[in-house]
C-alpha positions as CSV (number, residue, x, y, z in Angstrom):
1,M,162.1,178.0,69.9
2,S,159.5,174.8,69.7
3,I,161.2,171.5,68.9
4,P,159.2,169.9,66.4
5,S,158.1,166.4,67.4
6,V,159.6,163.6,65.0
7,H,157.5,160.9,63.7
8,P,158.7,158.0,61.6
9,T,158.3,158.1,57.9
10,P,155.7,155.5,56.3
11,S,159.1,154.2,54.8
12,T,160.8,153.8,58.3
13,S,157.5,152.0,60.0
14,R,157.4,149.8,57.1
15,R,161.2,148.8,57.6
16,R,161.0,148.2,61.0
17,R,158.2,146.1,60.7
18,E,160.0,144.1,58.3
19,E,163.0,143.9,60.7
20,A,160.5,142.9,63.4
21,A,159.0,140.2,61.1
22,Q,162.5,139.0,60.6
23,R,163.8,138.7,64.1
24,P,164.4,135.3,65.2
25,I,161.4,134.0,67.2
26,A,163.9,132.8,69.5
27,S,163.9,136.4,71.0
28,A,160.7,136.0,72.0
29,L,160.5,132.5,73.4
30,P,160.3,131.9,77.2
31,L,164.0,130.4,77.2
32,D,165.1,129.4,80.6
33,G,168.7,130.3,82.0
34,E,169.8,126.7,81.4
35,H,168.8,127.0,77.6
36,V,170.7,130.6,77.2
37,L,173.9,129.1,79.1
38,S,174.1,126.2,76.6
39,I,174.1,128.2,73.7
40,N,176.4,130.5,75.1
41,E,178.8,127.7,76.1
42,S,178.5,126.8,72.7
43,H,179.3,129.9,70.9
44,E,182.4,130.2,73.3
45,R,183.5,126.9,72.1
46,C,183.1,127.8,68.5
47,A,184.9,131.1,69.0
48,A,188.1,129.2,70.7
49,L,188.3,127.2,67.5
50,G,188.6,129.9,65.5
51,L,185.3,129.1,63.3
52,S,184.1,132.2,61.4
53,R,180.6,133.6,61.6
54,I,180.4,135.0,58.1
55,G,182.4,132.8,56.3
56,A,180.9,130.1,54.0
57,P,180.9,126.8,55.9
58,D,182.2,123.7,54.1
59,Y,179.6,121.6,53.2
60,T,181.7,119.1,51.2
61,P,180.1,115.6,51.6
62,L,182.2,112.4,52.3
63,G,183.2,110.7,49.1
64,R,181.4,107.8,48.3
65,A,183.8,105.3,49.3
66,D,184.1,107.0,53.0
67,F,180.5,107.4,53.2
68,T,179.8,103.5,52.0
69,I,182.1,102.6,55.0
70,T,180.3,105.2,57.4
71,R,176.9,103.8,56.3
72,E,177.8,99.9,56.7
73,R,179.4,100.8,60.1
74,N,175.9,102.5,61.2
75,R,173.5,100.1,59.3
76,R,171.9,98.7,62.7
77,L,171.2,102.1,63.8
78,F,169.7,103.2,60.2
79,A,167.7,99.9,60.5
80,H,166.1,100.8,63.9
81,A,165.9,104.6,63.2
82,A,164.4,104.6,59.6
83,P,160.8,103.5,60.1
84,V,160.8,105.8,63.3
85,M,161.9,108.7,61.0
86,E,158.9,108.0,58.8
87,L,156.4,108.3,61.8
88,L,158.0,111.5,63.0
89,F,158.0,113.0,59.7
90,D,154.0,112.1,59.1
91,Q,153.8,114.3,62.4
92,I,155.7,117.4,61.1
93,V,154.7,117.0,57.4
94,K,154.1,120.3,55.6
95,T,155.9,122.3,58.5
96,Q,158.5,123.4,56.2
97,S,160.8,120.9,57.8
98,M,163.0,117.6,57.4
99,V,164.1,114.7,59.6
100,V,167.9,114.0,59.9
101,L,169.5,111.1,61.4
102,T,173.5,111.5,62.1
103,D,176.1,108.9,63.2
104,A,178.2,109.6,66.7
105,Q,180.5,111.9,64.8
106,G,177.7,114.3,63.5
107,T,177.8,112.7,59.7
108,I,174.2,112.6,58.1
109,L,173.2,109.0,57.6
110,H,169.5,109.8,56.4
111,S,167.1,112.6,55.7
112,I,163.6,113.0,54.8
113,G,161.7,116.2,54.3
114,D,159.1,118.3,52.5
115,E,159.7,118.8,49.0
116,D,159.6,122.6,49.3
117,F,162.0,122.7,52.2
118,L,164.5,120.5,50.5
119,E,165.8,123.4,48.2
120,K,166.6,125.4,51.3
121,A,168.0,122.5,53.1
122,G,170.2,121.7,49.8
123,K,171.9,125.5,50.3
124,V,173.3,124.2,53.7
125,A,173.7,120.8,52.6
126,L,171.3,118.9,55.2
127,A,172.2,115.9,53.1
128,P,173.7,112.4,53.6
129,G,177.3,112.4,53.6
130,V,177.7,115.8,54.9
131,N,179.1,116.5,58.7
132,W,177.5,118.6,61.2
133,A,179.8,118.0,64.2
134,E,179.7,121.5,66.2
135,C,183.5,122.1,65.4
136,T,183.0,122.4,61.7
137,K,179.4,123.8,61.5
138,G,179.5,125.8,64.9
139,T,176.5,125.5,67.3
140,N,173.7,123.6,65.7
141,G,171.1,121.2,66.9
142,M,172.8,117.9,65.8
143,G,176.5,119.0,66.7
144,T,175.7,120.5,69.9
145,A,173.6,117.7,71.0
146,L,176.5,115.4,70.3
147,V,178.6,117.6,72.6
148,D,176.1,118.3,75.5
149,E,174.9,114.9,75.2
150,T,171.1,116.1,75.7
151,A,168.5,117.2,73.8
152,V,169.0,120.6,72.3
153,L,167.1,123.5,70.7
154,V,169.3,125.7,68.3
155,H,167.1,128.7,67.0
156,A,167.4,131.1,64.2
157,D,170.7,133.4,64.9
158,E,171.5,131.1,68.1
159,H,173.3,129.1,65.3
160,F,176.7,130.2,65.3
161,M,177.3,130.6,61.7
162,H,175.3,133.0,59.7
163,A,174.6,131.0,57.0
164,N,172.3,128.7,59.2
165,H,170.2,131.5,60.8
166,F,167.2,130.6,58.8
167,L,167.3,127.1,60.6
168,T,165.5,125.8,63.6
169,C,166.8,122.8,64.7
170,Q,165.4,120.3,67.6
171,A,167.7,117.5,68.3
172,A,168.0,114.5,70.8
173,P,170.9,112.2,71.2
174,I,170.1,108.5,70.6
175,L,172.2,106.1,73.4
176,D,172.4,102.6,73.5
177,P,171.7,100.7,77.0
178,R,175.2,101.4,78.5
179,G,174.8,105.2,78.0
180,N,177.0,105.4,74.6
181,I,176.0,107.8,72.2
182,L,174.8,106.2,68.9
183,G,173.9,109.3,66.9
184,V,171.3,112.2,66.9
185,L,168.1,112.5,65.6
186,D,166.9,116.2,64.6
187,V,164.3,117.8,63.1
188,S,165.5,121.1,61.1
189,G,163.2,123.6,59.5
190,D,162.6,127.2,58.6
191,R,162.7,129.4,61.6
192,R,159.4,130.7,60.8
193,G,157.8,127.4,61.4
194,Y,158.9,126.5,64.6
195,H,156.6,124.9,66.8
196,Q,157.4,124.0,70.5
197,H,155.9,120.5,70.3
198,T,158.3,119.6,68.3
199,M,161.1,118.7,70.6
200,G,158.7,116.4,72.7
201,L,158.0,114.4,69.3
202,V,161.8,114.1,68.4
203,K,162.7,113.1,72.3
204,M,160.2,110.3,72.2
205,S,161.3,109.1,68.7
206,A,164.7,108.9,70.0
207,R,163.6,106.9,72.9
208,M,161.5,104.5,70.5
209,I,164.7,104.0,68.7
210,E,166.6,103.4,72.0
211,N,164.0,100.7,73.2
212,H,164.2,98.9,69.8
213,W,167.9,98.8,70.2
214,L,167.9,97.5,74.2
215,N,165.5,95.0,73.0
216,D,167.4,93.8,70.3
217,D,170.7,94.0,72.4
218,F,169.0,91.8,75.2
219,S,166.4,89.6,73.5
220,D,168.1,86.5,75.3
221,A,168.1,88.5,78.7
222,L,165.1,89.0,81.4
223,R,163.5,92.5,81.2
224,L,162.2,94.5,84.0
225,H,159.5,97.1,82.7
226,I,158.8,99.5,85.3
227,H,156.9,103.0,86.1
228,P,155.2,104.5,89.3
229,R,151.8,104.2,87.2
230,M,150.7,100.7,86.0
231,E,149.1,102.4,83.3
232,F,152.2,103.3,81.5
233,I,154.1,99.7,81.3
234,G,154.2,99.2,77.9
235,T,154.5,102.5,76.6
236,L,157.2,104.8,75.7
237,L,157.4,106.1,79.2
238,E,158.3,103.0,81.0
239,G,161.8,101.9,82.4
240,I,163.4,98.8,81.1
241,L,166.1,96.9,83.2
242,A,167.9,94.0,81.0
243,I,169.1,91.4,83.5
244,D,171.5,88.1,83.0
245,R,170.5,84.7,84.8
246,D,172.5,85.5,87.5
247,G,170.8,88.8,88.3
248,R,173.3,91.1,87.3
249,L,172.2,94.3,85.4
250,L,173.3,94.5,81.8
251,G,171.9,97.7,80.8
252,A,168.6,99.9,81.1
253,N,166.8,102.8,78.7
254,R,166.8,106.2,79.7
255,S,163.3,106.4,81.4
256,A,165.0,103.7,84.1
257,L,167.9,105.6,84.2
258,D,165.7,108.6,85.0
259,L,163.5,106.7,87.5
260,L,166.3,105.6,89.4
261,G,168.5,108.7,89.3
262,M,171.7,107.3,88.3
263,S,174.2,106.8,85.3
264,G,174.4,103.6,83.4
265,A,177.9,103.0,84.7
266,A,176.2,103.3,88.2
267,L,173.5,101.0,87.2
268,R,175.6,98.0,86.4
269,M,177.4,98.0,89.8
270,H,174.1,96.9,91.1
271,T,172.5,93.2,91.0
272,V,168.4,93.2,91.4
273,A,169.0,92.4,94.8
274,S,170.7,95.4,95.8
275,L,168.7,97.7,93.7
276,L,165.4,96.4,94.2
277,G,165.7,94.3,97.6
278,T,164.5,91.3,96.2
279,P,166.7,88.3,94.7
280,L,165.7,87.6,90.9
281,G,164.6,84.1,91.5
282,A,161.8,85.6,93.7
283,I,160.7,87.9,91.1
284,V,160.8,85.3,88.7
285,D,158.6,83.4,91.1
286,R,156.2,86.1,91.9
287,G,155.9,87.2,88.1
288,R,155.1,83.8,87.3
289,A,152.4,83.2,90.0
290,L,151.1,86.3,89.2
291,T,150.5,85.3,85.4
292,G,152.8,88.5,84.6
293,A,150.7,91.1,86.0
294,P,153.0,94.0,87.5
295,M,154.2,93.8,91.1
296,R,155.1,96.7,93.3
297,M,158.6,97.3,94.5
298,A,160.1,100.1,96.4
299,L,163.3,101.9,94.4
300,P,166.6,102.9,96.4
301,N,165.3,106.4,96.5
302,G,162.2,105.3,98.0
303,Q,159.9,105.6,95.3
304,T,157.4,102.8,94.6
305,V,156.9,101.2,91.3
306,H,155.1,98.7,89.2
307,V,157.5,96.0,87.4
308,Q,156.8,93.6,85.1
309,A,159.0,90.8,84.2
310,R,159.1,89.7,80.4
311,C,161.3,87.5,78.4
312,N,161.1,86.1,74.9
313,W,160.3,82.6,76.4
314,P,158.3,81.3,79.4
315,L,159.6,82.1,82.8
316,W,160.3,78.2,83.4
317,P,161.1,77.0,86.8
318,G,164.9,76.7,87.5
319,Q,165.4,78.8,84.7
320,W,166.3,82.1,86.7
321,T,168.2,81.2,89.7
322,G,170.2,83.7,90.6
323,T,170.5,85.2,94.0
324,G,171.9,88.7,92.7
């Protein structure tokens, strides 16, 4: 007896197509092993804490008094970040997304977004005063970026809690010039609106905030702007080193640390002379003689970079006499 072939019914085919359409985009993304490992480790942390995947998350915001204290504590971060958030939102408008800023504990300080996405976002409380630390909300862009201290994509069912599976989140930590985390900048949106270029925009925006913070922190210091390519001096890709009058390194932005291949703590163990092989006085003299044009110097790793010295006042002779 022949066995009849089995063909899916129209309703079965339709259901499969619907399921495929609802399947998280992450399953089709070319994700590298490091990303997968990061998400798996986050899920393991959440499970170890006893978080529930299917339970209703606690979206209760801070009380008014506590949130007022939190906002006051982070007033400077908000002042630097708010204009950058507006610029970032202009780049992603009409993408069913919102821009979110948290403090170093994961509490949302400020958010702006598409009107038609705000109602969905309201269901999971992507609003000021709500805490999105990984230990309370499971794997998510803001909370996991704080734990990993690096930029993070958390897409659809990569979120530990089912309530957040409709989201796609791309977040980057904001660091001060000494490497301490100030908060997180995040773009969260409907998972169906995922765009690969969003992460680049988030990272660049976070660096813009970091550079504003550095220039504000060290407005009285000499700053060396460095990059292997001269035309990148003055852009978001340049490295910035802050130096005191004795030639000691006070801090740096993330691009500088990447170029040098060292941490902020390791950098602060150097002087200008030990880092660049040239005393501070000589750098200032060369910068003044060349009317501020970039100089070519070699980093400890052998890479040649262009260096431009800048200060908020003229580099008068005798001001910067450090031998460091």
